[in-house]
N, C-alpha and C positions, 0 to 999 in steps of 0.2 A: 813496250818501253821498260827498260830495267830500272826498278825503283830504288836506285842507290841514293845516298844523301846528295851527291852532286846533281843527279838528274832531278831530284825533288826540288833542290834549290833553283835550278834553271827553269823549272815549271812554275815556280811561285810568281805571283804578281808582285807589283811594287809594294802594295800595302802589307802583304804577308811577309815580304822580306824585311820591311821596316819593323814589324812586330818581332820577328826572329832576332834581328839585330838589337832591338831594345832589350830583349830578354838576355841575350848574351852579355850586353853591356852591364845590365843590372847584376848578373852573376859575377862578372869580373870585378865590379866595384865592391860587391859584398866580400869577395875573396881578399881584395886588397885591404879593406877595412879590418877584416878579421885577423889577418896576419899582422897588420900594423898594431892593432890593439893588444894582441898576444905578446908581441915583442915589448911594447910599452909596459904591460903588466908584469912581465918577467923581470924587466930591468928595475921597475919600481919596487918589487918585492926584494930583489937582491940588495939594492941600495938601502932600503928601509931596514932590512935585517942587519946589515953591516953597521948602519947608523945606531940602531938600538943597542948593539953590543958595546959601542963606545960611549953612548949617551947615558946608559943606566948608572954606571958608577958616579958620573958627574951629578946626575939627578939625585941620587941618594945622599951625596955630600952637599946638596943645595948650592952647588957651584954654578950659579945661573950665568955668570959672565962667560966662563969657559964653554959652557954648553951652547950659549948663543953664538960664540965664535965658531963652534963646530958646525952649527947649522948654516952659517954663512960661508963656509969653506967651499972651494970649487968642487970638491968631491961629492958633496951632498946638496948643493944649493938648489938643484932642480928636482930633487926627489920629493914625493908627496909628504912622507912622514917628517923629514927635517923641516920642510916648509911649514907644516902644521905646528911643530914645536916652536919654530921661530916666531910665527904669528902669536902663539900663546905667551912666549917669554916677552916679546915686545909689549904686548898688552899688559902683562904683569908689571913690568918695569915702568910703563907709562902711568900706571894708576896706583903706584905705591903710596901716594899721599891722599888717595881717595878714601876718606873715612866714612862717607855716607853709604857707599855700596861695598867697597873693599876691593883690593886688587885681585883676589882669587875669584870673586864673583864676576868681575869684569872680564877676567881671562876666560871663564867658562862661557860667557856670552859670545866673546870673540871667537872662540874655538867652534861653537855651534854654527856660527855664520861661515867660518872658513871650511868646515867639514862639508857643507852643502856646495861650496864653490869647488873644492877639490874633487868631490864626487861627480859634479857636472863635467869637469875637465877630463876626468878619467873615462867618461862615457862618450866623449866626442866621437861622432861618426856612427854611433849605434843606431841613430835614426835611419840611416841607410839600410841597415840590416832589417829593422822593423818594417820599413816601407816595402822593401823587396819581398819579405816573407808574406806580407798581407796583399800585395798587388800583383805579384807575378802569376798566381793562378788565374786571376781574372784577365790578365793580358794574354795568357795562354788560351783561355776560353775565347777571347776575341779572335785569336788566330784560328781556333777551331771553327768558329762561325764563318770566317773568310774561306777556310778550306772547304766547308760544306757548300758554300756559294759557288766556289770554283767547280766542285763536283757536279752541281746541277747545271752550271754553264756548259760543262762537257757533255752532259746528257742532251741538252738542248742543241748543241752544235752538231752532235752525231746523229741526232734523231732517234736514239735508242738508249737503252739502259745497260749496255754491256759493261763488263768489268774494265775494259780499256778506256771507256769514257769517263769513269768515275775514280779510277785507281789513283791518279795523280792528286786529285782534290782530297780524297780520303787520307792518303799518305801525308799530304801537307798538313791536314788538320791534326792528325795523330802526332806527328813530329813536333809541331809547335806546342801542342798541349803537353807532351812529355817534357820538353825543354822548360816550359813554365813551371811544371810541378817539381822538376829537379832543382831548379834555381830557388824556388820557394822553400822546399824542404831543407836544402843546404843552408839557406839564410836563417831559417828558424832554429836549426840545430846550433849554428854558430852563435846566434843571439842568446839562446838559453844558456849555452856553456859560458859565454863571456859574462852574462849577467850574474851567474852563480859565482864566478871568480871575483867580479867587482863587489858583489854583496859581501863576500868573505873578507875582501880587503878593506871595505868600508867598516866592517865590524872591528877589524884590527885597529883601524885608525881611531874609531870611537873609544876603544879601550885605552889606547895610548893617550888620547885627550883627557879621559877621566883620570888616568894615572898621573898625568902631569898636574892636573888641578889638585889632586890629593896631596902630592908632594909640596906644591906651592902653599896649600892651606896649612900643611904641617910646618912649613917654614914661617908662615905668618908675616912674611916680609921682614922678620927680625934677623934670622940667621942666613938669609940669602946674600950671596956675595956678588 
């Protein structure tokens, strides 16, 4: 028997095929999530950079109302950094008369909560990559066990231990194991790369939140318009 991928597929039992299909599906889902998150991250960085260029002069002038209008515009309404600034400015304006805690401190607390929310939103789908990276090798190992069982069944059916009796089962075991390892390695690499990108973006967001609070503390609610 020629041990091509087609021949190996046809020689697989139902359970082995289900394992192979599950691994391929996990790999496809990981690829889709990785591409989607990369595109989301790229767009978020581009919009945030454009917003920062327009927002900094307004922030330096303490022009809170114009800056708030900029964050609500259709161009930047869905980007993470404008949303964060909008949350902060709304909290500042809502607590201008709070003399017990102060508007700047209330803004700092609100920004801390919103940073966690935005970070969770940016990492949506990352659990798929983490789960794939941790479980795919074990699923591949399960396929290996099935392949070995198939090999021994071939030996029992032929009454001997020739290579023809075990080749299909061994090939099946090795192929499924290789697919499981490939899917797991790819998922882990994508997960680590995206995590590093998200961590860098989160740090930028934290710096922006701190800078906003510093400007608002400098305004003290007196020169803000």
